[in-house]
C-alpha positions in Angstrom: -38.7 170.8 -121.6 -40.7 167.9 -120.6 -41.3 165.8 -117.4 -39.0 163.0 -118.9 -35.6 165.6 -119.8 -36.2 167.2 -116.5 -36.3 164.3 -114.7 -33.2 162.8 -116.3 -31.4 166.3 -116.0 -32.1 165.8 -112.1 -30.7 162.3 -111.6 -27.8 162.9 -113.5 -27.3 166.3 -111.4 -27.4 164.1 -108.5 -25.1 161.6 -109.9 -22.3 164.2 -110.5 -23.1 165.8 -107.2 -22.4 162.4 -105.6 -19.5 161.5 -107.2 -18.2 164.8 -106.8 -18.5 164.5 -103.1 -17.2 161.0 -102.5 -14.0 161.1 -103.9 -10.9 163.5 -102.7 -7.6 163.5 -104.0 -4.5 164.6 -101.6 -1.0 165.1 -103.1 2.0 166.6 -101.5 5.8 166.3 -100.2 7.3 165.1 -97.2 10.4 166.5 -96.2 13.1 166.6 -93.4 12.0 169.5 -91.1 15.6 170.0 -90.0 17.4 170.0 -93.8 14.2 170.6 -95.9 15.7 167.2 -97.9 12.8 165.2 -99.5 11.8 161.9 -97.4 12.3 159.1 -99.9 10.3 156.3 -99.1 8.1 157.6 -96.3 4.9 155.7 -96.2 1.4 158.0 -96.3 -1.7 156.7 -94.8 -5.2 158.3 -95.0 -7.1 155.2 -93.4 -6.6 152.4 -95.3 -5.3 153.7 -97.9 -1.5 154.5 -98.5 1.6 155.1 -100.8 5.0 155.5 -100.7 6.9 158.9 -101.7 8.9 159.0 -105.0 12.5 159.7 -105.3 11.2 163.7 -104.9 9.5 162.5 -101.5 6.3 163.4 -103.3 3.0 161.4 -103.0 -0.7 161.1 -104.2 -3.3 159.2 -102.7 -6.6 159.3 -104.7 -10.3 158.5 -104.2 -10.8 159.3 -101.0 -13.7 159.9 -99.0 -14.5 163.7 -98.2 -14.4 164.8 -94.9 -12.0 165.5 -91.8 -9.1 162.9 -92.9 -5.8 161.8 -90.5 -2.8 162.1 -92.2 -0.2 159.5 -90.9 3.2 160.0 -92.2 6.2 157.4 -91.2 9.6 157.1 -91.8 12.3 154.5 -90.7 15.8 155.2 -90.8 18.5 152.4 -90.4 21.4 153.8 -89.3 24.4 151.8 -90.2 
């Protein structure tokens, strides 16, 4: 392999590794601890990224930086 091809292969490997290290996805389901029922509309936050759980209590956060992450889940109930 000539030098140009080796350099290109090395750069592409570094780019692929950087992309793989930068992005992480988290998905899961939020349920009530006592009843096991899915919590609809609960807020799931990781840093500045957040979403609400769907009708099945499921969520997915994409494109997070890898590393130690803190997940905050909030669910407000309004009793009438």
